[in-house]
C-alpha positions in Angstrom: 98.3 70.0 87.5 94.5 69.8 88.7 94.3 66.4 87.0 97.4 65.3 88.7 96.0 66.5 91.8 92.0 65.7 91.7 90.3 67.8 94.3 93.4 69.8 95.3 92.6 73.7 95.3 94.6 75.5 93.4 97.2 78.0 95.0 99.5 80.8 94.2 101.7 83.7 95.9 100.0 87.3 94.9 99.5 90.5 96.1 96.1 91.4 96.6 94.4 95.0 97.0 91.1 95.5 98.4 90.0 99.6 97.9 86.7 101.2 97.6 85.7 104.7 97.9 85.3 106.1 101.9 81.9 107.6 102.1 80.2 106.1 99.1 76.6 105.7 100.4 77.2 109.5 101.8 78.0 110.9 98.3 75.4 108.3 96.2 72.9 110.6 98.9 74.2 113.8 97.9 73.7 112.9 94.1 73.1 109.6 93.2 73.2 110.0 89.4 76.4 112.0 89.3 78.2 110.0 91.7 77.7 107.0 89.5 78.8 108.9 87.1 82.1 110.7 88.4 82.6 106.9 89.8 83.1 105.6 86.7 85.2 108.2 85.0 87.5 107.7 87.8 87.5 103.9 87.0 88.2 104.3 83.5 91.8 106.2 85.4 92.4 103.8 87.8 91.5 100.6 85.9 94.4 102.0 83.4 96.4 102.1 86.5 95.9 98.9 86.9 96.7 97.5 83.7 99.6 99.4 83.5 101.3 98.2 86.8 100.8 94.5 85.9 97.5 93.9 87.3 94.1 92.1 87.3 91.0 93.2 88.3 89.1 90.2 90.0 86.0 91.9 90.8 83.8 94.8 91.4 81.5 95.2 94.5 79.4 98.7 93.6 82.5 101.0 94.9 84.8 98.5 95.8 87.4 96.6 93.8 89.4 93.5 94.4 92.9 93.4 92.0 95.3 90.6 91.8 99.5 91.3 90.9 102.0 89.0 90.8 104.4 91.6 92.2 103.9 93.2 96.2 106.1 96.3 94.5 104.1 96.7 91.4 100.9 96.7 93.7 102.4 99.0 96.1 103.1 101.3 93.3 99.8 101.1 91.5 98.5 102.1 95.1 100.4 105.0 95.2 99.6 106.1 91.3 96.0 105.4 92.1 95.8 108.0 94.9 97.8 110.5 93.6 95.7 110.6 90.3 92.9 110.6 92.8 94.5 113.7 94.3 94.9 115.3 91.1 91.5 114.8 89.9 89.6 115.8 93.7 91.5 119.4 93.2 88.9 122.0 93.2 86.1 119.4 94.4 84.4 120.5 97.4 85.6 118.8 100.2 82.1 116.6 100.8 82.0 115.8 96.9 85.5 114.0 96.5 86.1 110.9 96.0 88.3 109.1 98.3 89.9 105.7 98.0 90.9 103.4 101.1 93.1 101.0 99.7 94.4 97.5 101.5 97.1 95.7 100.2 98.4 92.3 101.6 101.0 89.6 100.2 99.5 86.3 100.7 98.9 83.0 99.4 95.5 83.0 97.8 93.2 80.0 96.9 92.0 80.3 93.1 88.4 79.2 92.3 88.1 80.1 88.5 88.5 84.0 87.6 87.9 84.6 91.8 90.8 84.4 94.4 89.9 83.1 98.0 91.1 83.1 101.3 92.6 84.9 104.6 95.3 86.7 102.1 92.3 88.6 100.8 90.3 88.7 103.9 93.5 90.3 105.3 93.7 92.9 102.4 89.7 93.8 103.2 90.5 94.3 106.6 94.0 96.5 105.3 91.7 98.5 103.1 89.4 99.2 105.9 91.8 100.9 108.5 93.2 102.9 105.7 93.0 106.6 106.2 90.5 108.0 102.9 93.2 108.7 100.3 95.4 106.8 101.9 96.7 103.1 102.0 97.7 100.0 104.6 99.3 97.1 104.0 100.8 94.1 106.0 104.2 94.1 104.3 107.5 95.0 105.1 110.5 96.3 103.8 111.6 95.9 99.9 107.7 96.8 98.8 107.5 100.3 100.6 111.4 101.2 100.4 111.4 100.2 96.5 108.8 103.0 95.5 110.5 105.3 93.0 110.6 108.3 94.2 106.9 109.7 94.8 105.4 111.9 96.7 104.1 109.8 99.8 104.5 109.8 103.4 104.9 106.7 104.6 104.3 105.6 108.4 104.3 102.1 110.4 102.1 101.1 113.3 102.0 97.5 115.0 99.1 95.6 114.4 98.0 95.4 117.7 97.1 99.0 117.2 95.1 98.9 115.0 93.7 95.1 114.6 93.2 92.4 116.9 95.4 89.0 115.7 92.7 87.2 115.0 90.8 90.0 112.6 94.4 89.7 110.5 97.1 87.2 110.9 98.0 84.9 113.9 101.7 86.1 114.0 103.0 89.3 114.5 103.2 91.4 111.7 103.7 95.8 110.8 101.2 97.3 108.9 102.6 99.9 106.7 100.5 102.9 105.7 101.1 105.6 103.0 99.1 108.7 101.9 99.7 110.8 99.1 101.3 114.1 99.5 100.7 117.5 98.0 104.6 118.4 99.0 106.3 117.8 96.1 109.8 116.3 98.5 109.1 112.4 99.4 108.3 112.8 103.5 108.6 109.6 105.3 108.0 109.4 109.1 107.8 106.7 111.3 105.1 105.8 113.9 106.0 104.1 117.0 
């Protein structure tokens, strides 16, 4: 395809996931070696979940990861699975030592540069990750990705994009930001915010 259109930038539609550990610098300050070791142990588990859900690790950035999925439903299900396994792994860990991921999910057209992905869609996923609560996720998604989840323990809430991000920081058209957080309750709980 590149030969047919020389100079043309490759693009594809993808679900982009940006994730990082909330308060990682603070954790490193408390115990640098132990924190690095714990992150490596968590990553073994979470990387396996990414592969199980058909995702691809694009890159790591210290405590953060950039992932690509061909399906937004798989991306959201993976994010929920990661948060659930992290909640289990943090059980019994002192609160000030817990590793809690913040996850942003965005469905967008991306630019392809070798094995890397670029563009506004990636930037939005990173910004959504930044507004997600520790142990939670945020996504500029509506409908099927959130409703199509298999029964899991998760709270789902909806907030207008203007409540948390300025339009120039996120997207130029009206978008709903969905948020989810792993729940310790055995029942699936859903709530809508205004």
